[in-house]
N, C-alpha and C positions, 0 to 999 in steps of 0.2 A: 504494501501499499502504499504509494508516494504520499511524500506532506502534503503535495500541491489539492488532495482532496480534502484531509484533512482541516484545512484554510477556508476552501468554498463552501465546504462543511459551517466553520466556524461565520465565517461573514454573511454567508446563507440566513445563519439560526438570527442573526444581531438582526437583520435588514427585515425577516418575518417575525408577523406576528401568531404566528401558524402555534399550534401546543408541543411542545414535545412526544416524542414516539413512544415514548415508556408507557403512553396509558392504554396504547393498541397491543402492548410486546404478548399481555397477558394473553389475548381474544384468542379463540380455540373456536377450532372451523371444522367439519362434516365435508370430504372432498370426495361425495361421490357425487360430483355435476362433475368433477371431471372425466376424463376421456383415459382409458387404460385401467392400467393395474396401479393402487394405491399403495404406497412405497414409504419411505421415512430415514434413509437414510443416504449417505453421497455415493462413493468412491468404493473401487479396495473389494477388501473382506467385510466389509460392513455390508452392501450392495447388497455381494453374491450370497450372506447369511440368511439375510429376508427374505430372495429372493429361491431360496433350498424349500422343496416342499416338505423335508423330514425336519424342520423347526418346529418347535414346540409353540412358538410366539407366531399365534394367530394376527399378520399384517392386519386385516379388517377393526381388532380388536387395541391393539395399539393407536390408533389413529378414535380418539375418541369422538365422539359424535353429539354435536351439537342440535338445541332447535334454533339457532341463529346461525347464519353463517357469515361468513365475513367478504363481503363483494369484493373486497381488492385484492385479497388471499388468495379467491378461485381465480382471476382475472390473469394474476400475475400467475400463479401455479397453469395454467392453460396456455397463455401465452408461451411458455417458457417449453413446455411439450410440444406446443405446436413446432416450436423451432428443433430444437432436439431431437423430436420424435422418440423422446428415452420411453415411451409406454412401448411401443416397438423393443426397443432395446431390452428393457427388462421383464417382456414377457420371451423372448429370445431367454436369459437367462435362467429364468424359470423352468422351460421348457428345457434345456442344456442339459445332457447327460454328465459333464463334467463336473464332479462333486466337489464339496462345501469345503476350500483349503482348511488347518485347524491352526489355532489362535496362535502356535509355541506356545513352548513352555509345559506342556501339557496341560494349558490353561480349556478352559470349556467357552465356545460363542458368549460375548454378554448377552443379557436382556436390550430390543431395543429401548430406546427411549420412550418412556408412556404414553408425552403427551408433545408432538415433534413440533406441531402447527405454532404453539407457541414461541419457537425457536426459527419461525421464518420473517426473513425481515417486507417488508411491506413499507410502502406509502400511507402517510397522513392523512388527512382530508385535505386537509391545507399545506405540504408540506412543499418549504420552497424549496427539495431534492428536486421535487418532480418536473420536469420541461412542462407538462401542462401547464405547473401553478405560476413558472418565470415568471416576472413584470417585463411588460410588453416591450419596453428599454433593449432590457435582455435578450428580445428573442427576436427582433430585429435585428442589434448588432449580428448577431450569430448565424441568423441569415445571411447578412452581407458577404458574415468572410465564409461562411459554405458556396457560395454563385459564387466565387473568385477563381475556383481550381474545376469550375464546368465553364465557366465564360471562356477562359484560358485555352482550355482541353479543344472546347469545341471552334475557339477561332484558329487553333492552327490544324484544327482536320480539314480546312477548302484553303487555307495559304496560300500553299503552292503549287494550284491549279494552273496561275499565268507565269510560274517558273518552268514547266513543264516542255514548252520546246528547245530552253535549254541546256535541260536535261538531257532529251531526246538527242540532241545535235551535239551534247558533250559528250554521250557516251555510245552512240550508236546502235541507238534502237529506234524502235517503232514508236508512234504517240502514245498507242493502247499499250505498247510495257510500260511506256512512263507512264500511263493516268493510274498504273497500282502502285505509284508512289501515295495517291490515294484511295488511291478502293482497298490498299491492305491498311490498311489505316484505319479504314470504318470497317474491315473485317477480325483486326482484333479489338474495337470496339463491341467486337460481336461477340467476340470470345471472352476478353477479359472480362465482363459481367454477371457473365456464367460464375465465376470464382471469387468476385468479391463479393457479390450482394451476399450471398450464403455466409459470410466471414462477418461480415459484419452485425449478423445478428447475433452473435456467436462472441466474439469481443470487441461491437462496438462502431460505433461508427468511425469516432475521431480518427482512432488508431490506420483506421484502412482509407481513409481520406489521406490523411497526410502521408502515410505510405504509397499513394499511389501521385499521388502530388512531385513528391521525391523524385522516386522511377521516373518519373516521365520531366522533369528538371533533364535528368543522367541524358535521356535517350532524345528528349531533343537535342541537344546539343552533339551528341552521339550525331546525329542524321547531319546535321549542319556541317561537320568537320568528317565525314561519307569522303571517304576515297574510290572507291569504286561504286557501281548501279545491285550490285549484290547488297550489301554493307546500308546505302540507303534505303534501299525496300525493305530488309529486316529491322530496322532504326525506327523506321516508320512505320513496323505491324505493329512494333513493341510497344511503342506511343500508344498509338493507339489500346494495346492490350494491357497495360498499365492505366493507362490515363480515364480508359473505360469506365473504375468504377464512380467516378464522379456521374456518371449519367443516372446513376442506380441509389450509389447512397447519399447524395446530396439530396435529392429532393425526397427520401428516407429520411433523410435526417430532420428537412425542416416537417415533416409530415411531423415526426413525433413532439413537434410542438406546440399542434391545434386539432383542436378539437372536428368531427365532421365540417360541422354545417361551418366552418374556419378555416379550413383548411385551401380551398378552391385558390386563395389569394398569392399564398407563397406558392403553389401550381403554378399559377400566371406568371408569378415575378420569373421561374428557373422558364419557364416555357418559352420567355421572351429572350434569354438566353441562347435555349436549345436551336431557336430560330433566327435571331439576330445576329452570333457570333460566325457563323457560316457564312451570312450575306456580306458583315462587315467586311469580314480577312478581304476577298475576291478587290472588294473598292481600294481598297492601301495596299494589295498585291501587286495590282495592275500599272498604277504610277513606278513602283517597285520596278517591275518587268522594264518596265521603259528606261528606266538612269543607266544607259552605257557603264556606270561609273561604280553603280553595285551586282555583286555579284549573286547569282539564285541563290545561293544560303544562307543570306541577308532573312528573309521569314523565315524559316528556321533557325537563325541566331535569334530574333523578333522572340518569336514564343517561346522560349530557354528562356529569355528574360523576364518575360511574362509570366510564365510559371514561379518564377521566383520569388519575383514581390508579393505572386498568390499564397505562394508556400509559409512566408514569412507574414503576413495577416493569418493566413489560418491557425500557425503556432501559438500567436498572440490574443486570439480574438476567438476562436474557436471550440465550444466548449463540449461533452459530449452529452449527448440529444438520448442514447437507447436506455432506455428506464431499464429493464435484466442488468444492462451491465452496470449502471449506475446503484443499485442494489445490492449490487456484487461487493461493490466498492463501499457499502454505506452495511455491508454486513461484516467486511474486513474491517476496517475500524471499529468497527464494536465491540467484535472479536478481539482485538488487541488492545481497547484501553479494557475491556473487564476480564479478559483473560480467560469466557466463557465460551469453550469450540463448538458448541453444540448450532450456535447461532449461527445463521446463511441465510441466501437466499434459493427465491425458485431456481432460480439458475445455475446453482452448483451440484441439486441434487443428483446429477447425474455426469458423471464425468468421459466424455468422447475419446474414444480409438481415435489416431489415423485412417484408420476404415473404415468407422462407424463418419467420420467428421466427413466423409467422401459419401461414401451410401448415401446418406439420412440429409447429407445439408449440400456438398457442391452441387450431387448428379439434382437437388431437387429445380432446377430453374429448371431443363430440361422436366424433367419427370410434368412438372404442374404445367408444362406447355402444351405437352400431350394429353395428361388426364383429366387438365380443367377444362369444359368446353369455353366456357364463356372467357376466359383468361387467353383461348388457340384464335380465337375470331376475332378480340377486342383486338390483338396484335396485328393480327393478319390484316384486316381494315387499316389501324395506321399505320403500320407495315409502307400500306403502297401507297400513302400519303410523305413516309415519309422517304422513300425513292425518290419520289416525285422530286420532291427539296434539294434533291444532289442532283435528279437529273439536269434541273433547269441552270447549275451550277454552269450545265456545257450550252443549255436552250440560250441562256440571256445571250453569252459573248458572239454567239451564231447569227442571233438576230441583228445586234448591233453591231456588231466588228462587221459581220461579213455581207450582211446586207444594208447595212447602214454605213458602212466603210468607217467607223467611229475609229477613234484612234485604243490603242488596249488599253491605256487607263479612264479614257472615257467611255468605255464603250462596260464598264462596270457601274458605273455611276446610276444607270436603271434599277439594279440592286437597291437605292433610295425608297423608291416607290414599291417595291417591292416588302420592305420594312415597314415603310409605312402603311401598306395594308396590315401586317401583323401584329401593329400595333392598335391597329381598327379590332381587330379580332378579338387581338387579347381588352378593348374598353368593352365589345359583348358581351367576352365571359366576363368581367367582374361585375357588367349590370345585371345578369343572371345570378350570378355569387353573393349580391347585395340583395335582393329579392329571396334565395335561398335561406341566408343569415335567419330572415324573420321567420322561415319554418320552424316547429317542434322539434319536431323529427324529419330528421333528411338519411335520405335511403341510398345506395351509389346511383338507382337507377335515375334519381334526380339532376344526376350530373350531365345530362344524355342531352336531354333539349339543345343547348344553341348547337348540337352535334344537325340537328336539323335546317340548320340555316347555312354553315357550313359544305353540307352535302352539296346544295344547288349554287354558292358562292365558285365554288371549287372548278367543277366544269365551265361554268360562266367566262372564269378567267382564261381561262385554259384556250377553250376557245377564241375568246377577244385577241388576247397574246397572239396565238398564232397565225390566223388567220390577216390580222392587222401586217404584222412584221415580215411578212410574206410580201408585202408588198410597196417596197419603201420605196417608188421616185412615184406613190398614188396618196402613200398617207403619211403623214406626218410622225416623228417617231416618238412624242410622247404619249400616240394611240395604246400604243402597244405595250408601253411603260402604264399608263393607267389600268392594261390587260391585269397583269404582272401584281398590283395592287389588290386585285381580287384574289389571285393566284395567294397571295400570304393572307389576305384573311381569312381564306378559306381553308388552309391550310390550319392556320391555328384554330381554328375555331373546331376542327375535328381533330387534332393530335392533343389536346391539352385535354380536357376532358375524357378521354380517352385512357391517360394518366388517372386522374383523375379519380377515375371509376374503378381503375385496378386499386388507388392507393387504398379506398375506401373498403373495397369489397375483401383485398388481403392486407387488415395492416399491421395483422403479429410476422407475416414474413414476406411484409412489404418490398424490401430489397430483392429477393426472390422472383416475388411477383413480375418488378419490372426487369431485371434482369432476364426472365421469359424473352418478356417484352421486345429489351434493347439484340436480343441476340436474334429475333427475328426482323426487326427494325433495321438493323447495323449491317444486316444480311442481304435487304434490297437496297439499301443505302449503297453501300458497295461494287455492286451485278450495274447496279443505271448504268454510271458513268460509263463502264466499260461498254457500252454497243450504243451508247446516248449518241455517238457522231457517225455510226456506221449508221443509225436507225434515219436519223436528218436526213443525214448527204442520202439516203437510197429513195423514202417515200415523201423529203422536200420538207422545210418546218409544220407548214401550216397543215400533211396530212399524215403529219409525225405526231404531234398538238390532236392533230382529228382523234388521231388513234386512242393516245390519254384519256382524252376527255370522254370516247363512249366507253371506256370501259366507265370513267368516277360515274357515268351517268349509271350505268348499269349497278353501281354500290348505292344510287340515293336510297333506297329502301331499307338499305343494311339498319343502320341507326333507329329509324321504325321499330324494328325486329327486334331492337336489344330493347328500346324501352318500353317493347308489351311481354317478349315473354324473357326479359335480362334477370327478375329474381327469381323466376321457375327456375333456368337454370341456376343460377347464382344458388340459388339450393341445394345444390347437389351438393356442393363444394367441400371439402374435407377442414380445409382451414377461414374458412370463411368465422369471421366472430363479431359479433355487435355490438 
């Protein structure tokens, strides 16, 4: 236990009028509402001895039954069991034929603690350590610090786009191979969150985000100093792989701070980063590419400097927000202060081996993508939209540099119109979120109505942009630029409600659920740029966008289907906790 947490506890207690947690320490809870086997110990021989059917002590008797149940303890255990899959692990131990090891020294196994519940650490009703109860100022500072990482990483994802011709010429490869410098970054973005998301649910948000930012610093500068095409491709992949943690852990960390009806605003802020970052970076990169005095490496150096600044801010201002991890630290502090080794958090009740972490945690996002229908359908829908966003990084230069004969730097300025559209979409979402905050009870399906608007705005923008940009001699450039504004608004009003829906439906394993989503959507985002130029060259800009617009028209009914049948489909999930 670090002194930092002790100091934080002391400071929080002074700032808060909340009562001492001692008044709840003696509350006894009957855990019959929880899934899986009842258990009372944590690791090693104690857990195994409780699992043995040969023991004379019945665990159902060990944990006393009470008329009044503590909802905080029930929720804490339920969340931790959901994350660690401890019920499955303990069931496997119970059914195992491996004999219970002896205590050693000729001693019998000791009896279990009579009432384990009074030793489980939970939050008080107004506990200052509970992230939900933090002051608004502290939440705001923590959100800003947390957003620094995804902003820089998203900024770097498309920063190299306008330098690809230089890379192609320098290393003697064709344009498709050079495009892999962007696509491999996005594919890394797909693979990384599958690992980082579940780990953040086991060990906390803060260490994973800091590790991700530090790793990104190393690989960003390694890419900037690469001496051959192979090194560049590998380092770009690992930039996406390790930097991808911010795509799932950052929104989960922000979601930890708010109750359901207030959660939408934090997701809107995250969404502005997700969409604006890849659209701002080409504007800067275009002018950097035009300057003959600067190497193609400068965008990578700037990315490295940016993430270094973000890392510094995160170290000093970002706090841990994952409640189970905070309770583990709280329990450790109590053990050190009191010497009572029985005190523990629900998250510590089972010690996971490496193989168990891989089976039940690392593989969870992929399992959820296959076994959770609503998660798969939502992810598939917004993955198409995410792929379109990266396809636009190719389509806009084709329209304004190829058709309107703008210079490299000027041809990227129409992204400003797309950013304006994204901000307009954010205002639409904010309007719906304010209305939603007035409801007494909010369910995940309440997040879907903005998607109704987005499902029409998106194909409108796609047809508008494609058919006007293909006639530069007749139509002023501002007209297709306005079309990209509708595209931006449509993208954000579809994409962000999907994310918020997933967070609401899978809050106990939100990082894993978002990792499932990130895996699918980043696979689309990495693949779309590879065929974009070939498609637009073969079909022309207007017919290529017509093809995509036609697909988006076919998808218009999807949000209405989610709204009508989502709750019924969601009720079948084993991860949902209200």
